[in-house]
N, C-alpha and C positions, 0 to 999 in steps of 0.2 A: 435518485431522480431519473426520469427517462428523458430521451431526446426525441423531438418531433423531426421526422425526416421528410423532405420533399424530393421526390424522385430519388430517394435513397441517398441524398446528400444531407447529412445531419445539420440540424439547426439547434442552437442553444434555446433554453426555455424563454429567453428574452426575445427570440426570433431572429437573431443575427446568425448568418451562415457561418459554420466553422469549417476550416480547411484541414483535413486530416494530416496534411503534410506540414502544417505550420508548427513552429516550435512550441513546446509546453510553456505555460505561464509559470512564474516562480512558485505559486501555490500548488499547481499541479505537479511540479517537479519534486515538491516536498512530500507528496503522498506516495507511499511505496507502491510499486506496480504489482498487481496481482493478476493471475490468469483466470479471472472470474468469467463465467459464461455470459454471453450477451445473446439476447433473443430479438428477432424482428417479428412484429405482428403486422399482418396485412390482410386485406379482404381477398378471399378465394372462393369463388362461386357463391357469393352472398353471405359467407360466414367468416368469422375471424379465424385466421390460420396463424400458427406459431412456427417460425423458422429459426434455425441457427443463424447467427449474424456473423458474417465475415468481418475481417479487420477493417475493410473499407466501408462498412455500414450497409452493404447489400445483403439481401436474404440468401441464405445458403440452403441447407437441407431442410425439407419440410419435416417438422416434428409431429404436428397433429393439426387437424381441423377441429375447432371447438364447436359446441352446439349453440354458440352465440350468433344470432343473425344480425349482420351489420345494419340492415335497413331498419331494425327495431330499436337500435341504440339512439340515444339523444343525438341531435344533429352534430354537435361539436365532437363527440366521441366517434361517431361514424366517419366524419371527415378526417380525423386523426388516423383512424385505422386505414382508410382508403389511401391516404398519403404515405402511410407506413410509420411505424412506431418502433423505436429501439428501447429495449429494457435491459438494464445492466446487471441483473442478478436473478437467480431462480426465485428468491423471496419477493422481489419486485414484480416478477412475472405472476406469481401466485396471487399477490395482492391486487394487481391490475385485473386479472381475469375474474377474480371474485367480485371486484367492483363493477365489472361489466355484466355480471350475472351468471357466471359459470359456477 
């Protein structure tokens, strides 16, 4: 599942803002911690760009700028990209980019 970020402060899918410094819930504590890659998607020059995602949820190093034009996406998708989108695995990234038309 991906997280929608507003100003690069992550929000849960239900829309409630999450504080990265808050303690983990019991369910989250039960899940083993892995060092999976996280990616941030954001508009860059009118196209969807993929960045590494820092621990605080902000974009890091630019990985690539896709051929997907943000303004040609459905309104909700374009808004999510403009606000910033965090994807939690390479598989999710591939699926999302495929879904967006890459």
